[in-house]
C-alpha positions in Angstrom: 6.1 17.9 2.4 2.3 18.5 2.7 1.2 19.6 6.1 -2.2 18.6 7.5 -4.4 21.7 8.3 -7.3 20.0 10.0 -5.5 18.5 13.0 -6.1 19.5 16.6 -3.6 22.1 17.8 -1.7 21.0 21.0 -2.2 23.1 24.0 1.1 24.7 24.9 2.0 25.1 28.5 4.7 27.4 29.8 7.5 25.9 32.1 5.7 27.5 35.1 2.3 26.0 34.2 3.8 22.6 33.6 5.8 22.7 36.9 2.8 24.0 38.9 0.5 21.3 37.5 2.9 18.5 38.2 3.9 19.7 41.7 0.2 20.2 42.6 -0.6 16.7 41.5 2.3 15.2 43.5 1.1 17.0 46.6 -2.5 15.9 46.1 -1.8 12.2 45.5 0.8 12.0 48.2 3.9 11.7 46.1 5.1 14.7 48.0 4.0 13.9 51.6 2.6 16.4 54.1 5.5 18.1 56.1 8.0 17.1 53.4 10.6 19.7 52.7 11.0 20.7 49.1 14.3 21.5 47.4 13.9 23.8 44.3 17.2 22.5 42.8 16.0 18.8 43.1 12.6 19.7 41.7 14.0 21.7 38.8 16.2 18.7 37.9 13.4 16.2 38.2 11.1 18.3 35.9 13.8 19.4 33.5 13.2 23.1 34.0 15.1 26.0 35.6 14.7 27.0 39.2 12.7 30.1 38.2 9.5 28.4 37.2 9.8 26.1 40.3 10.0 29.1 42.6 7.1 30.7 40.8 5.1 27.5 41.1 5.9 27.2 44.8 4.6 30.7 45.4 1.3 29.9 43.6 1.0 26.7 45.6 1.6 28.7 48.9 -1.3 31.1 47.8 -3.5 28.0 47.4 -2.4 26.6 50.7 -0.5 23.5 49.5 2.9 24.6 50.7 4.3 26.9 53.3 7.4 29.0 52.6 9.9 30.0 55.2 12.2 32.6 53.6 15.7 31.7 53.9 14.9 28.4 55.6 12.7 26.0 53.8 9.6 25.2 51.9 7.4 22.3 53.0 4.2 20.7 52.0 1.3 21.7 54.3 -0.4 19.1 56.5 -3.8 17.6 55.4 -6.5 19.1 57.7 -9.4 16.6 57.8 -11.7 19.2 59.5 -11.3 21.6 56.5 -13.8 19.4 54.6 -16.6 21.2 56.5 -15.4 24.5 55.2 -14.6 23.3 51.6 -17.7 21.4 50.6 -20.5 24.0 51.3 -19.1 26.6 48.8 -18.1 23.9 46.4 -21.7 22.4 46.6 -23.2 25.9 46.0 -21.0 26.6 43.0 -21.7 23.1 41.5 -25.4 23.6 42.1 -25.2 27.0 40.3 -23.3 25.4 37.5 -26.1 22.8 37.0 -28.7 25.5 36.8 -26.7 27.7 34.4 -25.9 24.8 32.1 -29.6 24.1 31.3 -29.8 26.8 28.4 -26.7 25.4 26.8 -27.7 21.7 27.0 -27.6 19.6 23.8 -28.4 15.9 23.3 -24.6 15.2 22.9 -23.9 16.7 26.3 -26.7 14.6 27.9 -25.3 11.5 26.2 -21.8 12.4 27.5 -23.1 12.7 31.0 -24.9 9.4 30.9 -21.9 7.6 29.4 -19.7 9.1 32.1 -22.0 8.0 34.8 -22.0 4.5 33.5 -18.2 4.5 33.7 -18.5 5.9 37.3 -20.9 3.1 38.2 -18.6 0.5 36.8 -15.6 1.9 38.9 -17.8 1.8 42.0 -18.9 -1.7 41.3 -15.4 -2.8 40.9 -14.4 -0.9 44.1 -11.8 1.0 42.1 -12.3 4.2 44.1 -9.3 6.0 42.6 -11.0 5.6 39.2 -14.4 6.4 40.6 -13.0 9.7 42.0 -11.6 10.7 38.7 -14.7 9.8 36.8 -16.9 11.6 39.3 -14.7 14.7 38.7 -15.2 14.3 34.9 -19.0 14.1 35.3 -19.2 17.4 37.3 -16.7 19.1 35.0 -18.9 18.4 32.0 -21.6 20.4 33.8 -19.2 23.2 34.8 -18.0 23.4 31.2 -21.5 23.6 29.9 -22.4 26.4 32.3 -19.6 28.3 30.6 -18.9 30.8 33.4 -15.2 31.5 33.8 -15.6 33.0 37.3 -17.2 29.8 38.6 -14.6 27.6 36.8 -11.8 29.6 38.3 -13.1 29.3 41.9 -13.9 25.5 41.5 -10.4 24.6 40.3 -8.8 25.6 43.7 -11.7 24.2 45.9 -11.7 20.9 43.9 -7.9 20.5 44.3 -8.2 20.7 48.1 -11.1 18.2 48.1 -9.2 15.8 45.9 -6.3 15.9 48.3 -8.6 15.1 51.2 -10.1 12.2 49.3 -6.7 10.8 48.3 -5.2 10.9 51.8 -8.3 9.6 53.6 -9.3 6.8 51.2 -12.9 8.2 50.6 -15.3 5.6 49.3 -17.9 6.7 46.7 -21.0 4.8 47.0 -23.9 3.6 44.7 -26.0 6.5 46.0 -23.8 8.9 44.1 -24.7 7.0 40.9 -28.4 7.4 41.5 -28.0 11.1 42.3 -26.0 11.5 39.0 -28.9 10.0 37.1 -31.4 12.2 38.9 -29.3 15.2 38.1 -29.2 14.3 34.4 -32.9 13.8 34.3 -33.7 17.1 35.9 -31.4 19.0 33.6 -33.1 17.3 30.7 -36.4 18.4 32.0 -35.0 21.9 32.4 -35.9 21.9 36.1 -33.3 24.4 37.5 -34.9 24.6 40.9 -34.8 20.8 41.6 -31.4 20.2 40.0 -29.8 22.7 42.2 -31.3 21.0 45.3 -30.1 17.6 44.3 -26.7 18.7 43.2 -26.1 20.5 46.5 -27.2 17.4 48.4 -24.9 15.3 46.4 -21.9 17.2 47.5 -22.9 17.9 51.1 -23.6 14.3 51.7 -19.9 13.7 51.3 -19.3 15.4 54.6 -21.4 12.9 56.5 -19.7 9.9 54.7 -16.3 11.4 55.3 -16.9 11.5 59.1 -18.7 8.1 59.1 -15.5 6.5 57.7 -13.5 8.2 60.5 -15.8 6.8 63.2 -15.6 3.3 61.7 -11.8 3.5 61.6 -11.6 4.6 65.1 
């Protein structure tokens, strides 16, 4: 039979990569609750893999701070520390701001269009008060910029930081506001104008403002 040669090749993941990705997702979205004890046999059966990739994944998750392993006793999901947002967001903001600056030489009209289209989807999710979708779309917006910066060291650092921030947002029902929509538009405009100095300022403020909003929600709830 004739085999097509112009199709996209699927990205193959190892058993460890697949297990790690799924376990991290379950911890972030609360499927695996803080303090919950993890059984590698049950996890292996659920994911259809052997215990080895599960154990390797749990070791990686411990390095990232998502689980704590007690040798010979148990492995359990770590607690969500609300106060950690004050430690997480400043370095995340700095790296995102640097990504915006570094992306400018690599900008194309197609990337600008992709950013504007993504921000429209983000605005629609905020308008509908679908904050889960808004969070996912906000991540896509910023990921486009990070990918355009094309710096593997920044990308690697951001992956871990972003995962922890995502977990905080999931567990604390963070509401993304219309102000973020306007800031995204401003970021796009500044990038289009090749204004590296101003775009880093606006990008940093966009992330750091989330700290104030995070604690303002806590004060309202209390």
